[in-house]
C-alpha positions in Angstrom: 59.2 54.5 72.5 55.9 56.4 73.2 56.0 60.0 74.3 54.6 60.4 77.8 51.9 62.9 78.6 50.5 64.3 81.8 46.8 65.5 81.5 45.7 68.2 84.0 42.0 69.1 84.0 39.4 69.4 86.8 36.7 67.6 84.9 37.0 63.8 85.0 35.1 63.4 81.7 37.7 65.6 79.9 40.6 63.6 81.3 39.0 60.3 80.3 38.3 61.7 76.8 41.8 62.8 76.4 43.2 59.5 77.7 41.0 57.5 75.2 42.1 59.8 72.4 45.7 59.4 73.2 45.4 55.6 73.6 44.5 55.4 69.9 47.9 56.9 69.0 50.8 54.4 68.7 53.3 57.1 69.6 51.7 58.7 72.6 50.5 57.6 76.1 49.1 59.2 79.2 51.2 58.4 82.3 49.5 60.6 84.9 46.4 62.7 85.5 45.8 65.7 87.7 42.5 67.3 88.8 44.0 70.5 90.3 46.9 72.8 89.8 49.0 71.7 92.7 48.9 68.1 91.6 49.7 69.1 88.0 52.8 71.0 89.2 53.9 68.1 91.4 53.6 65.6 88.6 55.4 68.0 86.2 58.3 68.3 88.6 58.8 64.5 88.8 60.2 64.5 85.2 58.2 61.4 84.1 56.8 63.0 80.9 57.6 64.8 77.7 54.5 67.0 77.7 52.1 68.6 80.2 48.6 69.0 78.7 47.2 71.8 81.0 43.9 73.5 81.5 43.7 77.2 82.2 41.0 77.2 85.0 42.3 74.6 87.5 41.3 74.7 91.2 44.0 75.2 93.8 46.4 76.9 91.4 45.5 78.2 87.9 47.2 76.8 84.9 49.2 80.0 84.2 50.4 80.0 87.8 51.5 76.4 87.5 53.4 77.3 84.3 55.0 80.4 85.9 56.1 78.4 88.9 57.7 75.7 86.8 59.5 78.1 84.6 60.7 80.2 87.6 62.4 77.1 89.0 63.9 76.1 85.8 61.6 73.2 84.8 61.5 73.2 81.0 58.8 70.6 80.5 56.8 71.6 77.4 53.3 72.8 78.2 50.3 72.6 75.8 47.2 74.4 77.1 43.9 72.7 76.3 41.1 75.1 77.3 37.5 76.1 76.9 38.5 79.7 76.6 38.8 81.1 73.0 42.4 81.5 71.9 42.0 85.3 71.4 41.3 85.6 75.1 44.2 83.6 76.6 46.6 82.2 74.1 48.8 85.3 74.1 48.9 85.3 77.9 50.1 81.7 78.2 52.6 82.1 75.3 54.3 84.9 77.1 54.4 82.9 80.3 56.4 80.2 78.6 53.9 77.7 77.1 54.6 76.0 73.8 51.0 75.7 72.6 47.3 76.4 73.0 44.4 74.3 71.7 40.8 75.2 72.4 38.5 72.4 73.6 36.4 73.0 70.5 39.2 71.6 68.4 38.8 68.2 66.7 40.8 65.2 67.8 43.2 65.4 64.9 44.1 69.0 65.8 44.8 68.1 69.4 47.1 65.2 68.5 48.9 67.3 65.9 49.5 70.0 68.4 50.8 67.6 71.0 53.2 66.0 68.5 54.4 69.3 67.3 55.2 70.5 70.8 56.9 67.2 71.8 59.1 67.6 68.7 60.3 71.0 69.9 57.9 73.2 68.0 55.1 75.6 68.8 51.4 75.0 68.4 49.6 78.3 68.8 46.7 79.6 66.7 47.9 81.9 63.9 46.7 85.1 65.7 48.4 84.1 69.0 51.7 83.4 67.1 52.0 87.0 65.9 54.9 89.1 67.4 54.1 90.8 70.7 53.4 94.5 70.2 56.2 96.7 71.4 55.2 98.6 74.5 55.9 102.3 74.7 57.1 104.2 77.7 53.5 104.9 78.7 52.5 101.3 79.1 49.5 101.6 81.4 50.0 98.0 82.7 53.5 98.7 84.0 52.2 100.0 87.4 50.1 97.0 88.2 51.0 95.0 91.3 51.5 91.2 91.1 48.1 90.6 92.6 46.4 93.1 90.3 48.0 91.3 87.4 46.7 88.0 88.6 43.2 89.3 89.0 43.5 90.8 85.5 44.4 87.4 84.0 41.3 85.9 85.6 39.1 88.7 84.1 40.7 88.2 80.7 39.8 84.5 80.9 36.2 85.3 81.7 36.5 83.7 85.2 33.9 84.6 87.8 35.0 86.7 90.7 34.3 84.0 93.3 36.4 81.5 91.3 39.3 84.0 91.0 39.1 84.5 94.7 39.2 80.7 95.3 42.1 80.2 92.9 44.2 83.0 94.4 43.3 82.1 98.0 41.7 85.4 98.9 38.1 86.5 99.6 35.7 87.7 97.0 35.6 91.2 98.5 39.3 91.5 97.9 38.9 90.5 94.3 36.3 93.1 93.8 38.6 95.7 95.3 41.4 94.7 93.0 39.0 94.8 90.0 38.0 98.4 91.0 41.7 99.4 91.3 42.3 97.9 87.8 39.4 99.9 86.4 40.6 103.1 88.0 44.3 102.6 87.1 43.5 101.7 83.5 40.7 104.2 83.1 38.2 101.5 82.0 34.5 101.4 82.8 33.9 97.6 82.4 35.6 94.2 82.1 35.1 94.4 78.3 37.1 97.7 78.2 39.8 96.1 80.4 40.2 93.1 78.0 40.2 95.4 74.9 43.0 97.5 76.5 44.9 94.3 77.4 44.7 93.1 73.8 45.8 96.5 72.5 48.9 96.4 74.6 49.8 92.8 74.0 48.7 91.4 77.4 46.0 89.1 76.0 
């Protein structure tokens, strides 16, 4: 019996490419596709698949938000992220949110299929750097005081997402995102997005 996959990506050409790739495998098949986060979550909750292949930057609801919502309600469907963002930017974030793997879109076809099979078999498929143990946080963890919304905006900044796209994904206006970004800079004593990301990596948040 073939293992069933759901493919969630907002670019049709990516979904078509993944479907064609999977069709060449005798042990895998794509049973559903989603172009946004809300549809991806709905399909994942239906229980028709053994793996959700999920993009990070989905409209409607970002990939990490989809994953967090599924895990919060007890849905244990394995999730493999397939993203344009470099692993060092986002693999740690999704791993801690409950994902089983992360493959960059720059990976070759064989790597994508191996990762999918590994996750379906119950394993993990993270790049070596992302699989390292999470650093222990001390009592002065500067991220501990962040609000939920500030943390969501931070995730978008770590992923390199534009402010207007973060606003759209979170359902707020761009001015509010700019305000949250300014609060992050002030709270974390950073002068730029680059410093924010460096600090997040240092404390195990990215």
